[in-house]
C-alpha positions in Angstrom: 153.8 101.6 47.3 154.3 98.0 48.2 152.0 96.5 50.8 153.8 95.4 54.0 152.6 91.8 53.7 154.1 91.6 50.1 157.4 93.0 51.4 157.4 90.5 54.2 156.6 87.5 52.0 159.2 88.7 49.5 161.9 88.9 52.3 160.9 85.4 53.5 161.2 84.1 49.9 164.7 85.5 49.8 165.6 84.0 53.1 164.2 80.6 52.2 165.8 80.6 48.8 169.2 81.4 50.3 168.7 78.7 52.9 168.1 76.3 50.1 171.3 77.4 48.4 169.6 78.6 45.3 170.3 81.6 43.2 167.5 83.9 41.9 168.3 82.5 38.4 167.9 78.9 39.6 164.6 79.6 41.4 163.4 81.7 38.4 164.1 78.9 36.0 162.2 76.4 38.2 159.2 78.8 38.5 159.3 79.6 34.8 160.3 83.2 35.5 163.3 85.5 34.9 165.6 86.3 37.8 164.4 89.9 37.5 160.9 88.7 38.4 162.2 86.8 41.4 164.0 90.1 42.4 160.7 92.0 42.2 159.0 89.3 44.3 161.8 89.4 46.9 161.6 93.2 47.2 157.8 93.2 47.4 157.6 95.3 44.3 155.4 92.6 42.7 153.0 90.4 44.6 153.5 86.7 44.5 150.4 84.9 43.2 149.0 82.0 45.2 150.0 79.5 42.5 153.6 80.8 42.4 153.8 80.8 46.2 152.7 77.2 46.2 155.2 76.3 43.5 158.0 78.1 45.3 157.1 76.3 48.6 157.4 72.9 46.7 160.7 73.8 45.1 162.2 75.1 48.3 160.8 72.2 50.4 159.0 74.4 52.8 155.4 74.9 54.0 153.5 77.9 52.5 153.1 79.2 56.1 156.9 79.6 56.3 156.5 82.6 53.9 154.3 84.3 56.6 156.4 83.3 59.6 157.2 86.4 61.8 154.5 88.5 60.2 153.2 90.9 62.9 149.7 90.3 64.0 149.6 86.5 63.3 150.7 85.5 66.7 154.0 84.2 65.4 156.1 87.3 65.8 159.0 85.5 67.3 161.4 83.4 65.3 160.6 79.8 65.4 162.8 76.8 66.0 162.0 75.5 62.5 164.6 73.8 60.4 164.3 76.7 57.9 165.2 79.3 60.5 168.1 77.2 61.7 169.3 76.6 58.1 169.3 80.3 57.3 171.5 81.0 60.4 173.8 78.0 60.1 175.8 77.6 56.8 177.1 74.2 57.9 173.6 72.9 58.2 172.7 74.2 54.8 175.7 72.5 53.4 174.9 69.2 55.1 171.4 69.2 53.8 172.5 70.1 50.3 175.1 67.3 50.3 172.6 64.8 51.7 170.1 65.6 48.9 172.9 64.9 46.4 173.5 61.4 47.8 171.9 58.4 46.3 168.9 57.1 48.2 169.0 53.9 50.2 172.1 52.5 51.9 174.4 55.6 51.6 171.9 57.9 53.3 171.2 55.3 56.0 174.9 54.9 56.7 175.3 58.7 57.0 172.4 58.9 59.4 173.9 56.1 61.5 177.2 57.9 61.6 175.5 61.2 62.6 173.5 59.5 65.4 176.7 58.0 66.8 178.5 61.3 66.7 175.5 63.1 68.3 175.6 60.9 71.4 177.0 62.4 74.5 180.6 61.4 75.3 180.9 58.9 78.1 
């Protein structure tokens, strides 16, 4: 039987992977695993080793602690205001971040950020 922590970490891996817009196949390839192994991790059937958890965090652009967020008994049982949580709930935010990451660095990104700042200002 799967340990509750393994099930929780696997469920968070799934949430974070989806928030990053990645398929199991894509994540598996980046981790050097099959998509079936990623499935087993996400179900909690197989434990994620510390090294694979570290790699997954780097690939997904999250902190290792994000995999344990919401785990009962750690004092963080309530959902946080983290970008990861917001991205998993807001498809538009996921899309915006994905498109931003595809943009060339430098001036194009700066111009986009300037535009967003102007649009975020309260109307006068």
